[in-house]
CHARMM-style PDB file with segment names, atoms N, HN, CA, C and O in Angstrom:
ATOM      1  N   UNK     1       7.688  42.791   1.292  1.00  0.00      PROA
ATOM      2  CA  UNK     1       6.750  41.701   1.101  1.00  0.00      PROA
ATOM      3  C   UNK     1       7.033  40.624   2.140  1.00  0.00      PROA
ATOM      4  O   UNK     1       7.649  39.605   1.828  1.00  0.00      PROA
ATOM      5  N   UNK     2       6.602  40.839   3.331  1.00  0.00      PROA
ATOM      6  HN  UNK     2       6.102  41.667   3.584  1.00  0.00      PROA
ATOM      7  CA  UNK     2       6.903  39.916   4.408  1.00  0.00      PROA
ATOM      8  C   UNK     2       5.921  38.761   4.486  1.00  0.00      PROA
ATOM      9  O   UNK     2       6.069  37.905   5.359  1.00  0.00      PROA
ATOM     10  N   UNK     3       4.928  38.699   3.614  1.00  0.00      PROA
ATOM     11  HN  UNK     3       4.809  39.394   2.905  1.00  0.00      PROA
ATOM     12  CA  UNK     3       3.960  37.607   3.683  1.00  0.00      PROA
ATOM     13  C   UNK     3       4.223  36.517   2.646  1.00  0.00      PROA
ATOM     14  O   UNK     3       3.462  35.554   2.549  1.00  0.00      PROA
ATOM     15  N   UNK     4       5.277  36.662   1.886  1.00  0.00      PROA
ATOM     16  HN  UNK     4       5.895  37.444   1.965  1.00  0.00      PROA
ATOM     17  CA  UNK     4       5.599  35.663   0.878  1.00  0.00      PROA
ATOM     18  C   UNK     4       6.349  34.521   1.558  1.00  0.00      PROA
ATOM     19  O   UNK     4       7.485  34.697   1.997  1.00  0.00      PROA
ATOM     20  N   UNK     5       5.727  33.374   1.643  1.00  0.00      PROA
ATOM     21  HN  UNK     5       4.804  33.231   1.286  1.00  0.00      PROA
ATOM     22  CA  UNK     5       6.388  32.218   2.235  1.00  0.00      PROA
ATOM     23  C   UNK     5       5.627  30.948   1.873  1.00  0.00      PROA
ATOM     24  O   UNK     5       4.458  30.999   1.489  1.00  0.00      PROA
ATOM     25  N   UNK     6       6.280  29.847   1.994  1.00  0.00      PROA
ATOM     26  HN  UNK     6       7.230  29.806   2.305  1.00  0.00      PROA
ATOM     27  CA  UNK     6       5.667  28.528   1.862  1.00  0.00      PROA
ATOM     28  C   UNK     6       6.250  27.654   2.947  1.00  0.00      PROA
ATOM     29  O   UNK     6       7.431  27.768   3.275  1.00  0.00      PROA
ATOM     30  N   UNK     7       5.442  26.792   3.500  1.00  0.00      PROA
ATOM     31  HN  UNK     7       4.482  26.699   3.234  1.00  0.00      PROA
ATOM     32  CA  UNK     7       5.950  25.869   4.512  1.00  0.00      PROA
ATOM     33  C   UNK     7       6.995  24.961   3.881  1.00  0.00      PROA
ATOM     34  O   UNK     7       6.765  24.402   2.809  1.00  0.00      PROA
ATOM     35  N   UNK     8       8.111  24.814   4.520  1.00  0.00      PROA
ATOM     36  HN  UNK     8       8.299  25.269   5.391  1.00  0.00      PROA
ATOM     37  CA  UNK     8       9.174  23.959   4.029  1.00  0.00      PROA
ATOM     38  C   UNK     8      10.065  24.612   2.981  1.00  0.00      PROA
ATOM     39  O   UNK     8      10.980  23.970   2.466  1.00  0.00      PROA
ATOM     40  N   UNK     9       9.814  25.868   2.658  1.00  0.00      PROA
ATOM     41  HN  UNK     9       9.071  26.390   3.076  1.00  0.00      PROA
ATOM     42  CA  UNK     9      10.617  26.576   1.659  1.00  0.00      PROA
ATOM     43  C   UNK     9      11.948  26.976   2.277  1.00  0.00      PROA
ATOM     44  O   UNK     9      11.977  27.663   3.298  1.00  0.00      PROA
ATOM     45  N   UNK    10      13.043  26.554   1.670  1.00  0.00      PROA
ATOM     46  HN  UNK    10      13.020  25.996   0.840  1.00  0.00      PROA
ATOM     47  CA  UNK    10      14.366  26.864   2.199  1.00  0.00      PROA
ATOM     48  C   UNK    10      15.184  27.712   1.241  1.00  0.00      PROA
ATOM     49  O   UNK    10      16.168  28.328   1.648  1.00  0.00      PROA
ATOM     50  N   UNK    11      14.796  27.752  -0.006  1.00  0.00      PROA
ATOM     51  HN  UNK    11      13.996  27.251  -0.336  1.00  0.00      PROA
ATOM     52  CA  UNK    11      15.540  28.543  -0.983  1.00  0.00      PROA
ATOM     53  C   UNK    11      15.123  30.006  -0.893  1.00  0.00      PROA
ATOM     54  O   UNK    11      13.991  30.303  -0.511  1.00  0.00      PROA
ATOM     55  N   UNK    12      16.021  30.919  -1.238  1.00  0.00      PROA
ATOM     56  HN  UNK    12      16.940  30.678  -1.548  1.00  0.00      PROA
ATOM     57  CA  UNK    12      15.675  32.340  -1.220  1.00  0.00      PROA
ATOM     58  C   UNK    12      14.583  32.652  -2.240  1.00  0.00      PROA
ATOM     59  O   UNK    12      14.479  31.996  -3.276  1.00  0.00      PROA
ATOM     60  N   UNK    13      13.792  33.639  -1.938  1.00  0.00      PROA
ATOM     61  HN  UNK    13      13.877  34.172  -1.097  1.00  0.00      PROA
ATOM     62  CA  UNK    13      12.692  34.051  -2.807  1.00  0.00      PROA
ATOM     63  C   UNK    13      12.992  35.443  -3.332  1.00  0.00      PROA
ATOM     64  O   UNK    13      13.410  36.325  -2.582  1.00  0.00      PROA
ATOM     65  N   UNK    14      12.776  35.635  -4.627  1.00  0.00      PROA
ATOM     66  HN  UNK    14      12.436  34.919  -5.237  1.00  0.00      PROA
ATOM     67  CA  UNK    14      12.960  36.962  -5.228  1.00  0.00      PROA
ATOM     68  C   UNK    14      11.582  37.509  -5.574  1.00  0.00      PROA
ATOM     69  O   UNK    14      10.767  36.828  -6.195  1.00  0.00      PROA
ATOM     70  N   UNK    15      11.337  38.739  -5.166  1.00  0.00      PROA
ATOM     71  HN  UNK    15      11.999  39.292  -4.661  1.00  0.00      PROA
ATOM     72  CA  UNK    15      10.052  39.383  -5.395  1.00  0.00      PROA
ATOM     73  C   UNK    15      10.244  40.522  -6.378  1.00  0.00      PROA
ATOM     74  O   UNK    15      11.143  41.347  -6.219  1.00  0.00      PROA
ATOM     75  N   UNK    16       9.408  40.563  -7.378  1.00  0.00      PROA
ATOM     76  HN  UNK    16       8.677  39.893  -7.507  1.00  0.00      PROA
ATOM     77  CA  UNK    16       9.437  41.641  -8.355  1.00  0.00      PROA
ATOM     78  C   UNK    16       8.099  42.348  -8.307  1.00  0.00      PROA
ATOM     79  O   UNK    16       7.055  41.727  -8.509  1.00  0.00      PROA
ATOM     80  N   UNK    17       8.126  43.639  -8.042  1.00  0.00      PROA
ATOM     81  HN  UNK    17       8.974  44.143  -7.878  1.00  0.00      PROA
ATOM     82  CA  UNK    17       6.891  44.414  -7.980  1.00  0.00      PROA
ATOM     83  C   UNK    17       6.744  45.202  -9.264  1.00  0.00      PROA
ATOM     84  O   UNK    17       7.636  45.961  -9.641  1.00  0.00      PROA
ATOM     85  N   UNK    18       5.639  45.025  -9.923  1.00  0.00      PROA
ATOM     86  HN  UNK    18       4.915  44.408  -9.617  1.00  0.00      PROA
ATOM     87  CA  UNK    18       5.328  45.780 -11.128  1.00  0.00      PROA
ATOM     88  C   UNK    18       4.187  46.729 -10.798  1.00  0.00      PROA
ATOM     89  O   UNK    18       3.081  46.300 -10.471  1.00  0.00      PROA
ATOM     90  N   UNK    19       4.469  48.014 -10.888  1.00  0.00      PROA
ATOM     91  HN  UNK    19       5.368  48.363 -11.154  1.00  0.00      PROA
ATOM     92  CA  UNK    19       3.454  49.016 -10.576  1.00  0.00      PROA
ATOM     93  C   UNK    19       3.370  49.984 -11.741  1.00  0.00      PROA
ATOM     94  O   UNK    19       4.378  50.540 -12.177  1.00  0.00      PROA
ATOM     95  N   UNK    20       2.159  50.178 -12.239  1.00  0.00      PROA
ATOM     96  HN  UNK    20       1.341  49.726 -11.885  1.00  0.00      PROA
ATOM     97  CA  UNK    20       1.937  51.079 -13.354  1.00  0.00      PROA
ATOM     98  C   UNK    20       1.784  52.497 -12.802  1.00  0.00      PROA
ATOM     99  O   UNK    20       1.105  52.712 -11.798  1.00  0.00      PROA
ATOM    100  N   UNK    21       2.420  53.456 -13.467  1.00  0.00      PROA
ATOM    101  HN  UNK    21       2.971  53.281 -14.283  1.00  0.00      PROA
ATOM    102  CA  UNK    21       2.347  54.847 -13.028  1.00  0.00      PROA
ATOM    103  C   UNK    21       0.915  55.358 -13.076  1.00  0.00      PROA
ATOM    104  O   UNK    21       0.146  55.007 -13.970  1.00  0.00      PROA
ATOM    105  N   UNK    22       0.566  56.195 -12.097  1.00  0.00      PROA
ATOM    106  HN  UNK    22       1.191  56.480 -11.371  1.00  0.00      PROA
ATOM    107  CA  UNK    22      -0.757  56.820 -11.997  1.00  0.00      PROA
ATOM    108  C   UNK    22      -1.885  55.804 -11.925  1.00  0.00      PROA
ATOM    109  O   UNK    22      -2.967  56.035 -12.466  1.00  0.00      PROA
ATOM    110  N   UNK    23      -1.643  54.695 -11.269  1.00  0.00      PROA
ATOM    111  HN  UNK    23      -0.764  54.507 -10.829  1.00  0.00      PROA
ATOM    112  CA  UNK    23      -2.679  53.689 -11.077  1.00  0.00      PROA
ATOM    113  C   UNK    23      -3.046  53.631  -9.599  1.00  0.00      PROA
ATOM    114  O   UNK    23      -2.428  54.295  -8.767  1.00  0.00      PROA
ATOM    115  N   UNK    24      -4.037  52.846  -9.291  1.00  0.00      PROA
ATOM    116  HN  UNK    24      -4.539  52.307  -9.967  1.00  0.00      PROA
ATOM    117  CA  UNK    24      -4.446  52.666  -7.894  1.00  0.00      PROA
ATOM    118  C   UNK    24      -3.277  52.115  -7.075  1.00  0.00      PROA
ATOM    119  O   UNK    24      -3.027  52.552  -5.952  1.00  0.00      PROA
ATOM    120  N   UNK    25      -2.566  51.146  -7.662  1.00  0.00      PROA
ATOM    121  HN  UNK    25      -2.769  50.791  -8.574  1.00  0.00      PROA
ATOM    122  CA  UNK    25      -1.440  50.539  -6.948  1.00  0.00      PROA
ATOM    123  C   UNK    25      -0.369  51.564  -6.606  1.00  0.00      PROA
ATOM    124  O   UNK    25       0.171  51.553  -5.500  1.00  0.00      PROA
ATOM    125  N   UNK    26      -0.058  52.451  -7.550  1.00  0.00      PROA
ATOM    126  HN  UNK    26      -0.497  52.460  -8.448  1.00  0.00      PROA
ATOM    127  CA  UNK    26       0.971  53.453  -7.277  1.00  0.00      PROA
ATOM    128  C   UNK    26       0.504  54.434  -6.208  1.00  0.00      PROA
ATOM    129  O   UNK    26       1.307  54.900  -5.401  1.00  0.00      PROA
ATOM    130  N   UNK    27      -0.775  54.745  -6.198  1.00  0.00      PROA
ATOM    131  HN  UNK    27      -1.428  54.366  -6.854  1.00  0.00      PROA
ATOM    132  CA  UNK    27      -1.309  55.634  -5.158  1.00  0.00      PROA
ATOM    133  C   UNK    27      -1.274  54.966  -3.790  1.00  0.00      PROA
ATOM    134  O   UNK    27      -1.005  55.621  -2.783  1.00  0.00      PROA
ATOM    135  N   UNK    28      -1.543  53.673  -3.752  1.00  0.00      PROA
ATOM    136  HN  UNK    28      -1.761  53.141  -4.570  1.00  0.00      PROA
ATOM    137  CA  UNK    28      -1.487  52.942  -2.485  1.00  0.00      PROA
ATOM    138  C   UNK    28      -0.052  52.916  -1.960  1.00  0.00      PROA
ATOM    139  O   UNK    28       0.176  53.118  -0.767  1.00  0.00      PROA
ATOM    140  N   UNK    29       0.910  52.670  -2.843  1.00  0.00      PROA
ATOM    141  HN  UNK    29       0.724  52.506  -3.812  1.00  0.00      PROA
ATOM    142  CA  UNK    29       2.323  52.658  -2.440  1.00  0.00      PROA
ATOM    143  C   UNK    29       2.731  54.035  -1.933  1.00  0.00      PROA
ATOM    144  O   UNK    29       3.427  54.136  -0.922  1.00  0.00      PROA
ATOM    145  N   UNK    30       2.310  55.099  -2.617  1.00  0.00      PROA
ATOM    146  HN  UNK    30       1.745  55.017  -3.438  1.00  0.00      PROA
ATOM    147  CA  UNK    30       2.628  56.456  -2.171  1.00  0.00      PROA
ATOM    148  C   UNK    30       2.025  56.733  -0.802  1.00  0.00      PROA
ATOM    149  O   UNK    30       2.679  57.331   0.053  1.00  0.00      PROA
ATOM    150  N   UNK    31       0.786  56.305  -0.587  1.00  0.00      PROA
ATOM    151  HN  UNK    31       0.255  55.820  -1.282  1.00  0.00      PROA
ATOM    152  CA  UNK    31       0.134  56.509   0.701  1.00  0.00      PROA
ATOM    153  C   UNK    31       0.847  55.733   1.807  1.00  0.00      PROA
ATOM    154  O   UNK    31       1.009  56.245   2.915  1.00  0.00      PROA
ATOM    155  N   UNK    32       1.276  54.502   1.517  1.00  0.00      PROA
ATOM    156  HN  UNK    32       1.145  54.085   0.617  1.00  0.00      PROA
ATOM    157  CA  UNK    32       2.013  53.717   2.508  1.00  0.00      PROA
ATOM    158  C   UNK    32       3.333  54.389   2.869  1.00  0.00      PROA
ATOM    159  O   UNK    32       3.712  54.437   4.039  1.00  0.00      PROA
ATOM    160  N   UNK    33       4.031  54.905   1.863  1.00  0.00      PROA
ATOM    161  HN  UNK    33       3.724  54.865   0.912  1.00  0.00      PROA
ATOM    162  CA  UNK    33       5.298  55.591   2.119  1.00  0.00      PROA
ATOM    163  C   UNK    33       5.073  56.868   2.927  1.00  0.00      PROA
ATOM    164  O   UNK    33       5.862  57.198   3.813  1.00  0.00      PROA
ATOM    165  N   UNK    34       4.000  57.575   2.616  1.00  0.00      PROA
ATOM    166  HN  UNK    34       3.360  57.307   1.896  1.00  0.00      PROA
ATOM    167  CA  UNK    34       3.674  58.810   3.333  1.00  0.00      PROA
ATOM    168  C   UNK    34       3.351  58.517   4.799  1.00  0.00      PROA
ATOM    169  O   UNK    34       3.809  59.226   5.695  1.00  0.00      PROA
ATOM    170  N   UNK    35       2.566  57.475   5.036  1.00  0.00      PROA
ATOM    171  HN  UNK    35       2.194  56.899   4.308  1.00  0.00      PROA
ATOM    172  CA  UNK    35       2.212  57.100   6.407  1.00  0.00      PROA
ATOM    173  C   UNK    35       3.436  56.622   7.184  1.00  0.00      PROA
ATOM    174  O   UNK    35       3.579  56.918   8.370  1.00  0.00      PROA
ATOM    175  N   UNK    36       4.315  55.884   6.515  1.00  0.00      PROA
ATOM    176  HN  UNK    36       4.200  55.643   5.551  1.00  0.00      PROA
ATOM    177  CA  UNK    36       5.535  55.420   7.178  1.00  0.00      PROA
ATOM    178  C   UNK    36       6.411  56.603   7.569  1.00  0.00      PROA
ATOM    179  O   UNK    36       6.966  56.636   8.668  1.00  0.00      PROA
ATOM    180  N   UNK    37       6.534  57.570   6.669  1.00  0.00      PROA
ATOM    181  HN  UNK    37       6.084  57.543   5.776  1.00  0.00      PROA
ATOM    182  CA  UNK    37       7.327  58.766   6.975  1.00  0.00      PROA
ATOM    183  C   UNK    37       6.698  59.550   8.116  1.00  0.00      PROA
ATOM    184  O   UNK    37       7.411  60.098   8.957  1.00  0.00      PROA
ATOM    185  N   UNK    38       5.380  59.610   8.155  1.00  0.00      PROA
ATOM    186  HN  UNK    38       4.800  59.165   7.471  1.00  0.00      PROA
ATOM    187  CA  UNK    38       4.677  60.313   9.222  1.00  0.00      PROA
ATOM    188  C   UNK    38       4.937  59.651  10.567  1.00  0.00      PROA
ATOM    189  O   UNK    38       5.226  60.331  11.552  1.00  0.00      PROA
ATOM    190  N   UNK    39       4.836  58.345  10.611  1.00  0.00      PROA
ATOM    191  HN  UNK    39       4.600  57.793   9.811  1.00  0.00      PROA
ATOM    192  CA  UNK    39       5.075  57.623  11.863  1.00  0.00      PROA
ATOM    193  C   UNK    39       6.532  57.774  12.285  1.00  0.00      PROA
ATOM    194  O   UNK    39       6.818  57.994  13.461  1.00  0.00      PROA
ATOM    195  N   UNK    40       7.453  57.658  11.331  1.00  0.00      PROA
ATOM    196  HN  UNK    40       7.221  57.479  10.375  1.00  0.00      PROA
ATOM    197  CA  UNK    40       8.873  57.802  11.654  1.00  0.00      PROA
ATOM    198  C   UNK    40       9.188  59.188  12.194  1.00  0.00      PROA
ATOM    199  O   UNK    40      10.011  59.329  13.099  1.00  0.00      PROA
ATOM    200  N   UNK    41       8.541  60.215  11.648  1.00  0.00      PROA
ATOM    201  HN  UNK    41       7.873  60.101  10.913  1.00  0.00      PROA
ATOM    202  CA  UNK    41       8.848  61.575  12.083  1.00  0.00      PROA
ATOM    203  C   UNK    41       8.167  61.948  13.394  1.00  0.00      PROA
ATOM    204  O   UNK    41       8.675  62.795  14.129  1.00  0.00      PROA
ATOM    205  N   UNK    42       7.029  61.334  13.701  1.00  0.00      PROA
ATOM    206  HN  UNK    42       6.617  60.645  13.104  1.00  0.00      PROA
ATOM    207  CA  UNK    42       6.327  61.689  14.933  1.00  0.00      PROA
ATOM    208  C   UNK    42       6.645  60.752  16.081  1.00  0.00      PROA
ATOM    209  O   UNK    42       6.911  61.201  17.196  1.00  0.00      PROA
ATOM    210  N   UNK    43       6.620  59.462  15.820  1.00  0.00      PROA
ATOM    211  HN  UNK    43       6.405  59.098  14.914  1.00  0.00      PROA
ATOM    212  CA  UNK    43       6.798  58.475  16.877  1.00  0.00      PROA
ATOM    213  C   UNK    43       8.218  57.929  16.874  1.00  0.00      PROA
ATOM    214  O   UNK    43       8.828  57.769  17.931  1.00  0.00      PROA
ATOM    215  N   UNK    44       8.738  57.644  15.696  1.00  0.00      PROA
ATOM    216  HN  UNK    44       8.242  57.773  14.838  1.00  0.00      PROA
ATOM    217  CA  UNK    44      10.073  57.064  15.597  1.00  0.00      PROA
ATOM    218  C   UNK    44      10.096  55.681  16.200  1.00  0.00      PROA
ATOM    219  O   UNK    44       9.203  54.872  15.948  1.00  0.00      PROA
ATOM    220  N   UNK    45      11.103  55.407  16.987  1.00  0.00      PROA
ATOM    221  HN  UNK    45      11.829  56.064  17.192  1.00  0.00      PROA
ATOM    222  CA  UNK    45      11.233  54.084  17.600  1.00  0.00      PROA
ATOM    223  C   UNK    45      10.792  54.087  19.055  1.00  0.00      PROA
ATOM    224  O   UNK    45      10.992  53.106  19.771  1.00  0.00      PROA
ATOM    225  N   UNK    46      10.197  55.178  19.487  1.00  0.00      PROA
ATOM    226  HN  UNK    46      10.034  55.975  18.906  1.00  0.00      PROA
ATOM    227  CA  UNK    46       9.744  55.295  20.872  1.00  0.00      PROA
ATOM    228  C   UNK    46       8.291  54.847  20.964  1.00  0.00      PROA
ATOM    229  O   UNK    46       7.382  55.609  20.636  1.00  0.00      PROA
ATOM    230  N   UNK    47       8.071  53.616  21.407  1.00  0.00      PROA
ATOM    231  HN  UNK    47       8.810  52.997  21.674  1.00  0.00      PROA
ATOM    232  CA  UNK    47       6.705  53.090  21.492  1.00  0.00      PROA
ATOM    233  C   UNK    47       5.888  53.804  22.568  1.00  0.00      PROA
ATOM    234  O   UNK    47       4.658  53.774  22.528  1.00  0.00      PROA
ATOM    235  N   UNK    48       6.549  54.440  23.521  1.00  0.00      PROA
ATOM    236  HN  UNK    48       7.548  54.465  23.554  1.00  0.00      PROA
ATOM    237  CA  UNK    48       5.819  55.177  24.554  1.00  0.00      PROA
ATOM    238  C   UNK    48       5.144  56.409  23.973  1.00  0.00      PROA
ATOM    239  O   UNK    48       4.160  56.899  24.527  1.00  0.00      PROA
ATOM    240  N   UNK    49       5.664  56.910  22.867  1.00  0.00      PROA
ATOM    241  HN  UNK    49       6.463  56.512  22.417  1.00  0.00      PROA
ATOM    242  CA  UNK    49       5.052  58.078  22.228  1.00  0.00      PROA
ATOM    243  C   UNK    49       3.657  57.745  21.714  1.00  0.00      PROA
ATOM    244  O   UNK    49       2.790  58.617  21.669  1.00  0.00      PROA
ATOM    245  N   UNK    50       3.436  56.492  21.327  1.00  0.00      PROA
ATOM    246  HN  UNK    50       4.141  55.783  21.364  1.00  0.00      PROA
ATOM    247  CA  UNK    50       2.101  56.090  20.873  1.00  0.00      PROA
ATOM    248  C   UNK    50       1.070  56.208  21.988  1.00  0.00      PROA
ATOM    249  O   UNK    50      -0.088  56.541  21.736  1.00  0.00      PROA
ATOM    250  N   UNK    51       1.487  55.937  23.212  1.00  0.00      PROA
ATOM    251  HN  UNK    51       2.428  55.666  23.416  1.00  0.00      PROA
ATOM    252  CA  UNK    51       0.565  56.022  24.341  1.00  0.00      PROA
ATOM    253  C   UNK    51       0.115  57.450  24.595  1.00  0.00      PROA
ATOM    254  O   UNK    51      -0.953  57.673  25.166  1.00  0.00      PROA
ATOM    255  N   UNK    52       0.912  58.412  24.180  1.00  0.00      PROA
ATOM    256  HN  UNK    52       1.780  58.231  23.717  1.00  0.00      PROA
ATOM    257  CA  UNK    52       0.583  59.819  24.410  1.00  0.00      PROA
ATOM    258  C   UNK    52      -0.408  60.371  23.390  1.00  0.00      PROA
ATOM    259  O   UNK    52      -1.016  61.415  23.625  1.00  0.00      PROA
ATOM    260  N   UNK    53      -0.578  59.684  22.257  1.00  0.00      PROA
ATOM    261  HN  UNK    53      -0.084  58.835  22.065  1.00  0.00      PROA
ATOM    262  CA  UNK    53      -1.500  60.162  21.229  1.00  0.00      PROA
ATOM    263  C   UNK    53      -2.937  59.880  21.641  1.00  0.00      PROA
ATOM    264  O   UNK    53      -3.263  58.777  22.082  1.00  0.00      PROA
ATOM    265  N   UNK    54      -3.773  60.863  21.497  1.00  0.00      PROA
ATOM    266  HN  UNK    54      -3.508  61.759  21.138  1.00  0.00      PROA
ATOM    267  CA  UNK    54      -5.188  60.695  21.808  1.00  0.00      PROA
ATOM    268  C   UNK    54      -5.939  60.279  20.541  1.00  0.00      PROA
ATOM    269  O   UNK    54      -5.380  60.287  19.444  1.00  0.00      PROA
ATOM    270  N   UNK    55      -7.187  59.923  20.707  1.00  0.00      PROA
ATOM    271  HN  UNK    55      -7.641  59.916  21.599  1.00  0.00      PROA
ATOM    272  CA  UNK    55      -8.023  59.563  19.558  1.00  0.00      PROA
ATOM    273  C   UNK    55      -8.145  60.753  18.609  1.00  0.00      PROA
ATOM    274  O   UNK    55      -8.127  60.582  17.390  1.00  0.00      PROA
ATOM    275  N   UNK    56      -8.266  61.947  19.163  1.00  0.00      PROA
ATOM    276  HN  UNK    56      -8.280  62.086  20.153  1.00  0.00      PROA
ATOM    277  CA  UNK    56      -8.359  63.150  18.338  1.00  0.00      PROA
ATOM    278  C   UNK    56      -7.086  63.370  17.535  1.00  0.00      PROA
ATOM    279  O   UNK    56      -7.148  63.788  16.379  1.00  0.00      PROA
ATOM    280  N   UNK    57      -5.920  63.090  18.140  1.00  0.00      PROA
ATOM    281  HN  UNK    57      -5.869  62.750  19.079  1.00  0.00      PROA
ATOM    282  CA  UNK    57      -4.637  63.209  17.435  1.00  0.00      PROA
ATOM    283  C   UNK    57      -4.588  62.250  16.238  1.00  0.00      PROA
ATOM    284  O   UNK    57      -4.169  62.626  15.144  1.00  0.00      PROA
ATOM    285  N   UNK    58      -5.015  61.025  16.463  1.00  0.00      PROA
ATOM    286  HN  UNK    58      -5.356  60.719  17.352  1.00  0.00      PROA
ATOM    287  CA  UNK    58      -5.005  60.034  15.387  1.00  0.00      PROA
ATOM    288  C   UNK    58      -5.970  60.412  14.277  1.00  0.00      PROA
ATOM    289  O   UNK    58      -5.656  60.248  13.098  1.00  0.00      PROA
ATOM    290  N   UNK    59      -7.130  60.913  14.640  1.00  0.00      PROA
ATOM    291  HN  UNK    59      -7.385  61.046  15.598  1.00  0.00      PROA
ATOM    292  CA  UNK    59      -8.082  61.362  13.610  1.00  0.00      PROA
ATOM    293  C   UNK    59      -7.482  62.489  12.797  1.00  0.00      PROA
ATOM    294  O   UNK    59      -7.612  62.504  11.572  1.00  0.00      PROA
ATOM    295  N   UNK    60      -6.829  63.431  13.454  1.00  0.00      PROA
ATOM    296  HN  UNK    60      -6.724  63.419  14.448  1.00  0.00      PROA
ATOM    297  CA  UNK    60      -6.210  64.551  12.747  1.00  0.00      PROA
ATOM    298  C   UNK    60      -5.134  64.059  11.786  1.00  0.00      PROA
ATOM    299  O   UNK    60      -5.016  64.566  10.670  1.00  0.00      PROA
ATOM    300  N   UNK    61      -4.349  63.073  12.214  1.00  0.00      PROA
ATOM    301  HN  UNK    61      -4.445  62.661  13.120  1.00  0.00      PROA
ATOM    302  CA  UNK    61      -3.258  62.579  11.387  1.00  0.00      PROA
ATOM    303  C   UNK    61      -3.724  61.758  10.179  1.00  0.00      PROA
ATOM    304  O   UNK    61      -3.100  61.810   9.118  1.00  0.00      PROA
ATOM    305  N   UNK    62      -4.809  61.008  10.334  1.00  0.00      PROA
ATOM    306  HN  UNK    62      -5.315  60.966  11.195  1.00  0.00      PROA
ATOM    307  CA  UNK    62      -5.168  60.051   9.296  1.00  0.00      PROA
ATOM    308  C   UNK    62      -6.426  60.365   8.516  1.00  0.00      PROA
ATOM    309  O   UNK    62      -6.738  59.646   7.567  1.00  0.00      PROA
ATOM    310  N   UNK    63      -7.157  61.396   8.866  1.00  0.00      PROA
ATOM    311  HN  UNK    63      -6.904  61.980   9.637  1.00  0.00      PROA
ATOM    312  CA  UNK    63      -8.335  61.772   8.084  1.00  0.00      PROA
ATOM    313  C   UNK    63      -7.879  62.685   6.955  1.00  0.00      PROA
ATOM    314  O   UNK    63      -7.116  63.631   7.157  1.00  0.00      PROA
ATOM    315  N   UNK    64      -8.367  62.374   5.772  1.00  0.00      PROA
ATOM    316  HN  UNK    64      -8.986  61.607   5.608  1.00  0.00      PROA
ATOM    317  CA  UNK    64      -7.963  63.173   4.616  1.00  0.00      PROA
ATOM    318  C   UNK    64      -9.031  64.184   4.270  1.00  0.00      PROA
ATOM    319  OT1 UNK    64      -8.870  64.951   3.320  1.00  0.00      PROA
TER     320      UNK     64
END
């Protein structure tokens, strides 16, 4: 949760995520984790690998 902030906030913030099983939220979290794993396994930390992907490659990877 990198968007949680307030101007002038200096104290630590604790975030609690409540997600109900088999809900839209849980499916979104699963999809985010799946996409992160896909990027980590294909591109990793090499940003030059992104330049090698074509539009067709991206469509293949992200179209369900």
